[in-house]
Rosetta silent file (secondary structure, phi, psi, omega in degrees, C-alpha in Angstrom):
SEQUENCE: MACTVGSNVLGLCRAASETCIAACAQAFIGVSDCKGRRLHMEDRHTILPDFQLSPTTSGIPHQFAAVYDGHCSARGSEHAADRLHELLAEQPEIQTCQGMREVDDTAIQRAFARAFHEMDLEMVDVASAAGQQYGTTAVCALRIGRLMYIAHTGDSCALLCRGGTLVRLTEDHKPASMPTERARIEGQGGRIMYKEDRVLSNPRGSRISRLNMSRALGDGNFKSPKRLVEATPDVVRVALRPHRDQFFILASDGVLEVMSEDEAIDIVKTTVAGSPPSDALAGQAAAALIRRATALQTRDNMTAVVVLLEW
SCORE:     score description
SCORE:     0.000 S_00000001
   1 L     0.000  134.699 -178.034  -17.956    3.896  -12.723 S_00000001
   2 L   -84.098  145.870  171.919  -15.493    2.072  -10.478 S_00000001
   3 E  -106.561  152.427 -173.362  -14.759   -1.616  -10.758 S_00000001
   4 L  -102.680  165.623 -179.023  -13.852   -3.615   -7.678 S_00000001
   5 L   -62.600  141.950  170.461  -10.955   -5.834   -6.724 S_00000001
   6 L    93.257    0.420 -179.832  -11.019   -9.442   -7.803 S_00000001
   7 L   -72.799  124.856  178.136  -13.121   -9.192  -10.950 S_00000001
   8 H   -63.043  -29.993  179.413  -12.062  -11.822  -13.487 S_00000001
   9 H   -60.244  -32.600 -177.156  -13.219   -9.479  -16.237 S_00000001
  10 H   -84.805   -4.489  179.832  -10.486   -7.058  -15.227 S_00000001
  11 L    74.303   22.673  179.576   -7.762   -9.669  -15.371 S_00000001
  12 L   -83.599  -24.248 -179.308   -6.914   -9.238  -11.706 S_00000001
  13 L  -127.673  112.996 -179.888   -7.278  -12.939  -10.934 S_00000001
  14 L  -128.258 -151.165 -178.820   -5.895  -15.462  -13.380 S_00000001
  15 L   -63.901  163.524 -177.116   -4.011  -18.739  -13.236 S_00000001
  16 L   -64.947  -25.629  174.260   -1.778  -19.511  -10.278 S_00000001
  17 E  -138.163  149.029 -175.552    1.291  -18.838  -12.396 S_00000001
  18 E  -155.043  146.448  179.353    1.703  -16.711  -15.488 S_00000001
  19 E   -60.178  142.910 -175.482    4.471  -15.497  -17.728 S_00000001
  20 L  -114.232    8.310 -172.528    5.832  -12.147  -16.611 S_00000001
  21 L  -110.237  -15.587 -176.043    7.855  -11.132  -19.662 S_00000001
  22 L   -70.365  137.841  171.816    5.365  -10.626  -22.486 S_00000001
  23 L    49.077   51.846 -179.639    4.644   -7.058  -23.572 S_00000001
  24 L   -69.714  136.107  174.939    6.497   -5.373  -20.704 S_00000001
  25 L   -91.570  157.052  168.616    5.730   -1.708  -20.181 S_00000001
  26 E   -89.670  134.157 -177.328    8.211    0.908  -19.110 S_00000001
  27 E  -111.391  135.476  177.450    7.207    2.367  -15.745 S_00000001
  28 E  -119.182  133.376 -171.488    7.871    5.920  -14.574 S_00000001
  29 E  -123.480  132.613  176.034    7.426    6.768  -10.886 S_00000001
  30 E  -136.585  157.667 -177.506    6.888   10.119   -9.165 S_00000001
  31 E  -142.106  150.792  171.882    5.930   11.183   -5.646 S_00000001
  32 E  -146.047  145.557  178.397    4.688   14.257   -3.815 S_00000001
  33 E  -148.154  164.616 -178.875    3.895   14.785   -0.137 S_00000001
  34 E  -162.001  143.321 -178.975    2.885   17.481    2.342 S_00000001
  35 L   -79.353  -11.543  178.011    2.252   17.556    6.089 S_00000001
  36 L    62.653 -139.018 -177.053   -0.955   19.550    5.590 S_00000001
  37 L   -85.776   -4.382  179.575   -2.516   20.987    8.745 S_00000001
  38 L   -73.522  154.601  178.507   -0.760   18.559   11.054 S_00000001
  39 L   -71.778  -31.272 -175.498    2.117   19.720   13.238 S_00000001
  40 L  -130.253  150.247  176.440    4.317   16.835   12.144 S_00000001
  41 L   -91.568  114.608 -178.165    4.780   14.805    8.970 S_00000001
  42 L  -111.076   -0.742  172.831    4.196   11.133    9.767 S_00000001
  43 E   -80.932  148.074  171.432    3.897    9.807    6.193 S_00000001
  44 E  -140.527  163.148  178.270    6.880    8.156    4.545 S_00000001
  45 E  -145.877  161.820  175.484    7.433    6.524    1.158 S_00000001
  46 E  -134.078  132.268  174.945    9.875    4.260   -0.666 S_00000001
  47 E  -131.362  122.125  178.479   10.585    4.258   -4.406 S_00000001
  48 E  -126.989   91.684 -177.311   12.980    1.742   -5.967 S_00000001
  49 L   -64.421  -23.729  179.405   12.924    2.073   -9.789 S_00000001
  50 L  -130.028   85.874 -173.162   15.457   -0.763  -10.109 S_00000001
  51 L   -90.876   77.206 -179.198   14.604   -3.314   -7.436 S_00000001
  52 L   -77.494  122.725 -173.317   17.349   -5.882   -8.038 S_00000001
  53 L   -97.355  -19.539 -179.360   16.703   -8.877   -5.841 S_00000001
  54 L  -159.737  170.822  178.916   19.730  -11.016   -6.687 S_00000001
  55 L   -66.322  -14.362 -178.269   22.787  -10.980   -8.959 S_00000001
  56 L   -62.284  134.663  176.365   20.760  -12.831  -11.610 S_00000001
  57 L  -112.044  109.133 -176.282   20.064  -10.736  -14.682 S_00000001
  58 L  -104.952  -12.433 -174.594   16.891  -11.907  -16.401 S_00000001
  59 L    82.245   -2.519  179.038   15.987   -8.824  -18.402 S_00000001
  60 L   -91.450  123.243 -178.863   12.676   -8.687  -16.523 S_00000001
  61 L   -69.782  136.729  175.134   12.111   -5.285  -14.873 S_00000001
  62 E  -124.299  128.534  179.580   11.523   -5.290  -11.116 S_00000001
  63 E  -139.970  155.587 -177.735   10.320   -2.153   -9.338 S_00000001
  64 E  -141.666  137.909  173.928    8.967   -1.339   -5.893 S_00000001
  65 E  -145.288  147.990 -178.701    7.034    1.592   -4.464 S_00000001
  66 E  -154.303  151.694  173.467    5.260    2.039   -1.140 S_00000001
  67 E  -124.335  134.718  179.529    3.417    4.577    1.000 S_00000001
  68 E  -126.604  126.700 -179.946    3.371    4.396    4.797 S_00000001
  69 E  -111.894  100.806 -176.115    1.045    6.512    6.964 S_00000001
  70 E   -79.508  157.824  173.073    2.341    6.513   10.526 S_00000001
  71 E  -138.379  150.326 -175.634    0.407    7.236   13.694 S_00000001
  72 L    65.543   26.163  175.886    1.552    8.201   17.203 S_00000001
  73 L   130.078  170.076  177.745    4.807    9.502   15.629 S_00000001
  74 L   -91.294    3.131 -175.232    6.721    8.992   12.397 S_00000001
  75 H   -64.077  -39.792 -179.315    8.886    6.248   13.886 S_00000001
  76 H   -67.059  -47.806 -179.125    6.704    3.431   12.560 S_00000001
  77 H   -66.466  -35.790  179.163    6.400    4.749    9.018 S_00000001
  78 H   -68.623  -40.725  177.583   10.099    5.599    8.914 S_00000001
  79 H   -61.383  -46.379 -179.881   11.066    2.146   10.139 S_00000001
  80 H   -64.589  -41.718 -179.447    8.868    0.496    7.505 S_00000001
  81 H   -63.922  -31.263  179.027   10.137    2.760    4.716 S_00000001
  82 H   -80.832  -25.191 -162.499   13.708    1.837    5.618 S_00000001
  83 H  -124.555  -31.836 -170.311   13.165   -1.862    6.138 S_00000001
  84 H   -60.973  -42.246  179.856   10.088   -3.535    4.622 S_00000001
  85 H   -65.047  -30.663  176.280   11.467   -3.767    1.080 S_00000001
  86 H   -67.363  -43.573  177.471   14.658   -5.306    2.470 S_00000001
  87 H   -63.093  -39.468  178.247   12.664   -7.954    4.311 S_00000001
  88 H   -63.452  -44.605 -178.604   10.647   -8.638    1.164 S_00000001
  89 H   -64.494  -24.669 -179.892   13.789   -9.011   -0.951 S_00000001
  90 H   -78.988  -14.369 -177.648   15.162  -11.537    1.555 S_00000001
  91 L   -68.532  134.361 -176.253   12.212  -13.901    1.114 S_00000001
  92 H   -59.913  -33.355  179.930   13.226  -17.028   -0.858 S_00000001
  93 H   -65.467  -35.765  178.993   10.147  -16.844   -3.083 S_00000001
  94 H   -73.738  -41.244  177.467   11.103  -13.329   -4.172 S_00000001
  95 H   -59.462  -42.616 -176.912   14.737  -14.274   -4.692 S_00000001
  96 H   -66.152  -36.483 -173.537   13.693  -17.220   -6.844 S_00000001
  97 H   -72.737  -11.545 -176.460   11.350  -15.221   -9.069 S_00000001
  98 L   -56.399  -42.222 -175.376   14.134  -12.878  -10.212 S_00000001
  99 L  -105.792   11.516 -174.852   15.236  -15.136  -13.049 S_00000001
 100 L   -93.636  150.187  175.105   11.982  -16.967  -13.775 S_00000001
 101 L   -84.200  -20.705  178.614    9.730  -16.624  -16.788 S_00000001
 102 E  -124.266  149.521 -178.176    6.707  -17.517  -14.669 S_00000001
 103 E  -121.471  132.094  178.400    5.679  -16.263  -11.253 S_00000001
 104 E   -88.562  112.441 -177.491    3.741  -18.284   -8.684 S_00000001
 105 H   -58.481  -43.016 -178.847    1.102  -16.007   -7.159 S_00000001
 106 H   -60.781  -38.620  178.958    0.781  -18.103   -4.008 S_00000001
 107 H   -65.650  -40.941  178.669    4.526  -17.866   -3.429 S_00000001
 108 H   -65.011  -40.402  177.603    4.465  -14.072   -3.809 S_00000001
 109 H   -62.221  -42.158  177.171    1.573  -13.844   -1.350 S_00000001
 110 H   -61.366  -41.901 -179.110    3.512  -15.958    1.152 S_00000001
 111 H   -62.722  -44.878  177.891    6.550  -13.730    0.717 S_00000001
 112 H   -63.005  -45.342 -178.414    4.541  -10.567    1.378 S_00000001
 113 H   -60.577  -42.498 -179.539    2.794  -12.113    4.390 S_00000001
 114 H   -68.374  -41.968  179.279    6.095  -13.218    5.906 S_00000001
 115 H   -63.060  -43.007  178.066    7.802   -9.873    5.233 S_00000001
 116 H   -63.945  -41.114  179.921    4.913   -7.951    6.816 S_00000001
 117 H   -63.466  -44.526  179.012    4.935  -10.311    9.809 S_00000001
 118 H   -65.010  -38.911  177.609    8.690   -9.883   10.308 S_00000001
 119 H   -63.490  -41.991 -179.568    8.348   -6.109    9.943 S_00000001
 120 H   -62.481  -48.065  179.758    5.556   -6.086   12.516 S_00000001
 121 H   -61.476  -43.407 -179.524    7.548   -8.089   15.073 S_00000001
 122 H   -62.157  -43.822 -177.997   10.616   -5.934   14.537 S_00000001
 123 H   -67.501  -43.640  179.143    8.654   -2.703   14.945 S_00000001
 124 H   -62.317  -41.968  179.921    6.815   -3.852   18.066 S_00000001
 125 H   -63.444  -44.893 -179.269   10.093   -4.991   19.648 S_00000001
 126 H   -64.061  -44.342 -179.757   11.870   -1.697   18.896 S_00000001
 127 H   -65.120  -42.938 -178.808    8.955    0.383   20.191 S_00000001
 128 H   -63.244  -40.247  179.310    8.564   -1.745   23.312 S_00000001
 129 H   -62.838  -28.226  179.536   12.270   -1.469   24.133 S_00000001
 130 L   -93.961    2.570 -178.877   11.896    2.318   23.995 S_00000001
 131 L    68.843   32.746 -175.400    8.709    2.274   26.077 S_00000001
 132 L  -124.267  163.631  175.351    6.667    3.580   23.131 S_00000001
 133 L  -132.521  120.343  176.813    3.587    2.634   21.124 S_00000001
 134 L  -158.350  168.609 -179.114    3.280    3.521   17.453 S_00000001
 135 E  -162.235 -173.941 -178.339    2.392    1.982   14.115 S_00000001
 136 E  -159.983  153.168  166.996    1.808    2.565   10.436 S_00000001
 137 L   -79.366  174.303  172.307   -0.258    1.582    7.449 S_00000001
 138 E  -155.028  132.072  167.475    1.431    0.142    4.370 S_00000001
 139 E  -133.478  120.646 -172.333    0.491   -0.031    0.706 S_00000001
 140 E  -123.138  144.239  174.313    3.164   -1.547   -1.539 S_00000001
 141 E  -122.461  120.318  176.028    3.439   -2.147   -5.278 S_00000001
 142 E  -113.429  116.385  179.476    5.886   -4.787   -6.545 S_00000001
 143 E  -100.049  125.266  174.594    6.257   -4.917  -10.304 S_00000001
 144 E  -124.146   94.563 -177.765    7.674   -8.098  -11.872 S_00000001
 145 L    62.424 -121.266 -178.538    7.607   -7.625  -15.634 S_00000001
 146 L   -91.989   11.687  177.228    4.003   -7.467  -16.775 S_00000001
 147 E  -112.839  138.847  175.857    2.665   -8.369  -13.333 S_00000001
 148 E  -123.652  124.735  177.430    1.992   -5.885  -10.543 S_00000001
 149 E  -106.689  128.399  178.428    1.413   -7.091   -6.972 S_00000001
 150 E  -112.634  122.804  176.969   -0.312   -4.761   -4.508 S_00000001
 151 E  -121.935  134.591 -179.369   -0.044   -5.558   -0.791 S_00000001
 152 E  -148.597  152.332  170.412   -1.652   -3.414    1.865 S_00000001
 153 E  -141.732  130.899 -176.912   -2.594   -3.238    5.508 S_00000001
 154 L   102.607 -150.454 -173.952   -4.575   -0.339    6.967 S_00000001
 155 L  -119.542   20.637  166.094   -6.298    2.489    5.103 S_00000001
 156 L   -83.993  150.167 -165.633   -3.727    3.663    2.566 S_00000001
 157 E  -127.669  165.601  174.636   -4.942    2.775   -0.907 S_00000001
 158 E  -132.294  133.779  178.507   -4.017    1.740   -4.441 S_00000001
 159 E  -126.449  150.210  176.035   -5.931    2.665   -7.602 S_00000001
 160 E  -124.353  139.391  170.453   -5.473    1.643  -11.234 S_00000001
 161 E  -102.126  112.094 -179.312   -6.573    3.496  -14.362 S_00000001
 162 E  -120.138  115.394 -179.290   -7.539    0.867  -16.952 S_00000001
 163 L    59.321   31.991 -179.819   -8.925    2.064  -20.258 S_00000001
 164 L    82.029    2.136 -175.477   -9.668    5.418  -18.649 S_00000001
 165 E  -114.630  142.835  178.079  -11.713    3.788  -15.869 S_00000001
 166 E   -68.504  134.013  169.173  -11.014    3.555  -12.142 S_00000001
 167 E  -125.016  118.347  176.245  -10.194    0.145  -10.681 S_00000001
 168 E   -79.377  129.525 -178.479   -9.961   -0.058   -6.891 S_00000001
 169 L  -106.453  -11.153 -178.617   -7.205   -2.425   -5.834 S_00000001
 170 L  -134.880  156.687  172.597   -7.524   -2.140   -2.045 S_00000001
 171 L  -125.691  127.226 -177.646  -10.246   -2.010    0.583 S_00000001
 172 L   -57.555  135.032  177.532   -9.595   -0.061    3.777 S_00000001
 173 L   -85.808  101.657 -176.987   -9.213   -2.290    6.829 S_00000001
 174 L  -119.015  142.948 -173.654  -11.764   -0.856    9.247 S_00000001
 175 L   -69.901  -36.322 -175.071  -12.901   -2.403   12.554 S_00000001
 176 L  -101.759  -40.386 -172.118  -16.650   -1.769   12.346 S_00000001
 177 L   -82.261  -12.886  173.374  -17.516   -1.212    8.685 S_00000001
 178 L  -101.439  110.568 -175.258  -15.764   -4.374    7.394 S_00000001
 179 H   -55.865  -39.953 -178.561  -17.840   -7.375    8.571 S_00000001
 180 H   -67.214  -38.656  178.250  -14.935   -9.840    8.397 S_00000001
 181 H   -69.141  -40.394  178.585  -12.678   -7.565   10.429 S_00000001
 182 H   -60.838  -45.542 -179.384  -15.440   -6.882   12.943 S_00000001
 183 H   -63.733  -39.503  179.666  -16.073  -10.608   13.392 S_00000001
 184 H   -64.192  -46.166 -178.484  -12.362  -11.318   13.856 S_00000001
 185 H   -64.502  -47.067 -178.518  -11.914   -8.586   16.486 S_00000001
 186 H   -69.632  -29.120  174.571  -15.023   -9.509   18.443 S_00000001
 187 H   -65.240  -25.104  176.123  -14.065  -13.178   18.179 S_00000001
 188 L   -87.139    0.340 -177.330  -10.879  -12.251   20.050 S_00000001
 189 L    84.941   15.485 -179.315  -12.936  -10.552   22.746 S_00000001
 190 L   -79.718  162.655  179.695  -12.100   -7.087   21.448 S_00000001
 191 L  -115.236  139.891 -176.626  -14.275   -4.006   21.770 S_00000001
 192 E  -123.196  136.064  171.546  -15.260   -1.722   18.895 S_00000001
 193 E   -91.426  101.606 -169.879  -16.570    1.850   18.953 S_00000001
 194 L   -67.062  -41.576 -177.744  -19.097    1.544   16.152 S_00000001
 195 L   -64.651  -35.877 -178.550  -19.923    5.205   15.631 S_00000001
 196 L   -93.602   -7.438 -177.347  -16.252    6.135   15.313 S_00000001
 197 L    55.277   52.318 -179.125  -15.245    2.892   13.535 S_00000001
 198 E  -130.062  151.739  175.046  -12.393    2.340   15.996 S_00000001
 199 E  -106.091  142.263  178.393  -11.058   -0.621   17.928 S_00000001
 200 E   -90.718  141.297 -175.861  -10.040   -0.337   21.598 S_00000001
 201 L   -77.440  170.016  165.060   -6.601   -1.603   22.598 S_00000001
 202 L   -63.758  139.223 -179.113   -5.596   -4.087   25.249 S_00000001
 203 L   -63.548  140.980  169.687   -5.388   -2.123   28.527 S_00000001
 204 E  -118.322   91.048 -169.811   -1.982   -0.862   29.652 S_00000001
 205 L    69.006 -123.780  178.235   -2.695   -0.200   33.299 S_00000001
 206 L   -95.608    2.543 -173.548   -5.630    2.198   33.248 S_00000001
 207 E   -97.410  131.733  175.539   -4.854    3.419   29.734 S_00000001
 208 L  -127.669  130.389  179.838   -6.786    2.270   26.669 S_00000001
 209 L  -100.647  165.148  177.794   -6.005    3.501   23.170 S_00000001
 210 E  -125.773  143.432 -179.986   -8.220    3.698   20.096 S_00000001
 211 E  -135.714  134.441 -175.401   -7.262    2.930   16.508 S_00000001
 212 L   -93.561   29.296  173.292   -9.306    3.684   13.385 S_00000001
 213 L  -150.300  155.926 -175.930   -8.062    0.642   11.463 S_00000001
 214 L  -102.467   -6.105  174.315   -8.119   -3.093   12.054 S_00000001
 215 E  -137.301  140.156  179.853   -4.759   -3.906   10.449 S_00000001
 216 L  -168.831  158.862  169.461   -1.449   -2.112   10.849 S_00000001
 217 E   -86.713  139.205 -178.874    2.250   -2.652   11.357 S_00000001
 218 E    85.485 -144.632  179.180    3.366   -2.047   14.943 S_00000001
 219 L    56.206   59.898 -176.217    0.853   -0.963   17.615 S_00000001
 220 H   -58.969  -28.718  179.638    2.000   -3.505   20.190 S_00000001
 221 H   -71.167  -10.502  174.696   -0.768   -2.563   22.626 S_00000001
 222 H  -102.201    0.812 -174.099   -3.271   -3.919   20.084 S_00000001
 223 L  -108.692  -17.847 -175.343   -1.308   -7.149   19.513 S_00000001
 224 L  -150.712  140.656    1.012   -0.954   -8.633   23.013 S_00000001
 225 L   -75.618  -26.489  176.221   -2.396  -10.363   24.950 S_00000001
 226 L   -93.241  130.960 -179.366   -5.350  -10.271   22.540 S_00000001
 227 L   -86.507   85.729 -174.073   -4.379   -9.879   18.900 S_00000001
 228 L   -86.207  -32.264  178.722   -6.989   -7.269   18.007 S_00000001
 229 L  -116.672  128.572 -178.076   -5.127   -5.626   15.129 S_00000001
 230 E  -100.023  158.877  175.264   -3.421   -7.784   12.505 S_00000001
 231 L  -106.051   -7.549 -175.699   -0.456   -7.013   10.258 S_00000001
 232 L   -60.364  126.726 -179.153   -1.335   -9.567    7.557 S_00000001
 233 L   -85.159  152.534  161.527   -1.644   -7.831    4.171 S_00000001
 234 E   -83.213  136.663 -178.468   -4.219   -8.358    1.480 S_00000001
 235 E  -123.445  127.134  178.849   -2.355   -9.107   -1.757 S_00000001
 236 E  -120.624  134.713  175.682   -3.801   -8.513   -5.235 S_00000001
 237 E  -103.292  131.434  176.610   -2.114   -9.475   -8.493 S_00000001
 238 E  -114.054  117.736  172.001   -2.734   -7.331  -11.579 S_00000001
 239 E   -83.497  107.275 -173.242   -1.858   -8.798  -14.966 S_00000001
 240 L   -62.400  134.043 -179.171   -1.017   -5.591  -16.816 S_00000001
 241 L   -99.922  117.512 -177.890   -2.972   -5.106  -20.034 S_00000001
 242 L   -54.623  131.852  173.870   -0.935   -3.608  -22.876 S_00000001
 243 L    67.972   -2.920  175.751   -2.100   -0.137  -23.959 S_00000001
 244 L  -106.922  -40.222  177.634   -5.096   -0.273  -21.575 S_00000001
 245 E   -80.949  118.844 -170.341   -3.446    0.012  -18.182 S_00000001
 246 E  -104.080  -42.469  179.779   -2.278    3.610  -17.976 S_00000001
 247 E  -165.526  161.461  173.327   -1.201    4.341  -14.404 S_00000001
 248 E  -115.947  152.372  170.558   -1.377    3.424  -10.720 S_00000001
 249 E  -125.297  129.028  166.840   -1.881    5.687   -7.700 S_00000001
 250 E  -111.351  132.797 -174.801   -0.687    4.832   -4.185 S_00000001
 251 E  -150.425  146.446  169.685   -1.926    7.294   -1.569 S_00000001
 252 L   -78.272  163.577 -172.625   -2.309    7.879    2.147 S_00000001
 253 H   -68.686  -16.197  176.308   -5.820    8.620    3.359 S_00000001
 254 H   -62.960  -22.859  178.722   -5.106   12.337    3.654 S_00000001
 255 H   -80.010  -45.085 -170.675   -5.351   12.546   -0.131 S_00000001
 256 H   -98.578    2.944  176.034   -8.609   10.671   -0.639 S_00000001
 257 L   -75.586  -14.260 -176.237  -10.521   11.739    2.474 S_00000001
 258 L  -118.701   -4.179  177.827  -11.479   14.947    0.641 S_00000001
 259 L  -139.462  156.294  178.348  -11.879   13.815   -2.970 S_00000001
 260 L   -76.316  159.653  177.048  -13.437   10.867   -4.722 S_00000001
 261 H   -64.287  -36.038  177.151  -11.301    8.154   -6.266 S_00000001
 262 H   -62.540  -39.793  178.372  -12.756    9.053   -9.668 S_00000001
 263 H   -64.612  -39.989  178.296  -11.604   12.643   -9.206 S_00000001
 264 H   -60.075  -43.837  177.868   -8.104   11.437   -8.325 S_00000001
 265 H   -62.091  -43.914 -178.903   -7.981    9.395  -11.535 S_00000001
 266 H   -63.921  -37.379  179.363   -9.243   12.360  -13.569 S_00000001
 267 H   -61.890  -44.970  179.554   -6.608   14.680  -12.072 S_00000001
 268 H   -67.412  -43.282  178.901   -3.796   12.364  -13.149 S_00000001
 269 H   -57.620  -45.237 -179.501   -5.331   11.802  -16.592 S_00000001
 270 H   -64.810  -40.544 -177.208   -5.600   15.556  -17.163 S_00000001
 271 H   -66.316  -38.318 -173.488   -2.054   16.200  -15.942 S_00000001
 272 H   -94.327   -9.078 -174.971   -0.391   13.600  -18.162 S_00000001
 273 L   -58.052  129.699  174.261   -2.565   14.011  -21.278 S_00000001
 274 L    79.592    2.497 -179.310   -0.564   14.725  -24.422 S_00000001
 275 L  -115.822  144.359  177.013    2.861   14.448  -22.773 S_00000001
 276 L   -68.019  136.116 -178.681    5.394   11.624  -23.102 S_00000001
 277 L   -60.474  143.394  177.305    5.621    9.629  -19.848 S_00000001
 278 L  -160.898  164.988  174.806    8.595   10.354  -17.593 S_00000001
 279 H   -60.132  -38.989 -179.741    9.498   10.304  -13.913 S_00000001
 280 H   -63.436  -41.822  179.544    9.118   14.096  -13.904 S_00000001
 281 H   -66.317  -39.862  176.299    5.613   13.878  -15.379 S_00000001
 282 H   -60.626  -39.371  176.653    4.635   11.246  -12.806 S_00000001
 283 H   -64.489  -38.165  177.531    5.884   13.640  -10.124 S_00000001
 284 H   -64.362  -39.607  178.814    3.782   16.453  -11.591 S_00000001
 285 H   -65.810  -41.700  177.110    0.702   14.237  -11.484 S_00000001
 286 H   -62.783  -41.327  178.971    1.390   13.325   -7.849 S_00000001
 287 H   -64.396  -35.154  178.125    1.862   17.013   -7.009 S_00000001
 288 H   -64.028  -37.486  176.199   -1.468   17.831   -8.679 S_00000001
 289 H   -63.972  -42.465  179.985   -3.183   15.363   -6.347 S_00000001
 290 H   -66.125  -41.278  178.390   -1.562   16.987   -3.314 S_00000001
 291 H   -61.308  -42.185 -179.005   -2.535   20.491   -4.488 S_00000001
 292 H   -66.854  -43.679  178.126   -6.133   19.428   -4.944 S_00000001
 293 H   -62.460  -37.846  177.757   -6.314   17.745   -1.530 S_00000001
 294 H   -65.582  -43.349  178.921   -4.801   20.869    0.041 S_00000001
 295 H   -62.545  -30.786  178.750   -7.323   23.104   -1.736 S_00000001
 296 L   -86.013    6.395  172.035  -10.096   20.886   -0.374 S_00000001
 297 L    65.155   45.498  172.381   -8.694   21.481    3.135 S_00000001
 298 L   -60.015  148.963 -177.536   -7.655   17.985    4.087 S_00000001
 299 L   -98.257   -6.733 -168.868   -6.682   17.790    7.742 S_00000001
 300 L  -109.779  168.844  167.474   -4.139   15.012    7.421 S_00000001
 301 L   -61.091  153.630 -177.836   -0.642   14.407    6.078 S_00000001
 302 E  -132.349  133.818  170.406   -0.667   13.649    2.355 S_00000001
 303 E  -141.414  133.376  176.442    1.458   11.384    0.171 S_00000001
 304 E  -133.721  129.548  172.218    0.765   10.360   -3.422 S_00000001
 305 E  -113.482  130.893  177.380    2.849    8.083   -5.643 S_00000001
 306 E  -117.647  129.692  177.378    1.984    7.891   -9.346 S_00000001
 307 E  -114.651  109.715  179.040    3.278    5.085  -11.579 S_00000001
 308 E   -92.147  138.987  179.373    2.877    5.835  -15.302 S_00000001
 309 E  -110.439  132.476  175.980    3.018    2.967  -17.810 S_00000001
 310 E  -121.169  122.298 -176.996    4.324    3.363  -21.360 S_00000001
 311 L   -98.690    0.000    0.000    3.738    0.499  -23.792 S_00000001
């Protein structure tokens, strides 16, 4: 049975600041991807096993991983994969936390929101200068010691295996099926195709585009004059539980459109059972997810990142 984001029982929401150094796990990260039945690969990813934010050496491990699912070309996902972590590292709240024993959740949320906003503006400007329209989802994991922050916009997802049980860490940003997103879009005067769960763009001459998510980086034709699609991420903090939290999965929707989240968790559990954690093993688990999605005939690009925890 899956548990949902924000449950106090799961330790996802605690005090505004909390020590980040107690009982640190070692994290191993692996990735696998495939373009599937699509003509082009528009997914991109970033993995930074040693995400040093400043010259300060605190002994607290910092790591970063992200999956980006581009649309209307790979330019958006590639831009984000090259740049978003740099923008995040430049935020003063992130720089400050490098040497601290405690982390302020509100400050981390501000840093993510600002980095996503700067990434969005940069991407829209670059695309507009080239006379193009494109965008991307983003799901990012920032590990600071025993704390893991998940930030996402769009429909790429993050899952946690805690005590052998699935914990969903993200909720897909959809225009019609999410009431808050629907209300925001319609409050801006936007139009939604309810059966297809898509939002219609601001007109560009006689041309109107459709997008099957309500938040994304880029997509300038959905941002002006009416801001119908937002770039603001949802940010969740996970206080890692020693010996109970086993692994995380970050994935584009091409992986989970054909299998349940519980099946994805079971595939990784089966792959890693009885073996010592390593980057190679995490890669094998990610590859197993891609093989299964391919066997189930997914139509989309696929990317899976697996983060194994060893206590």
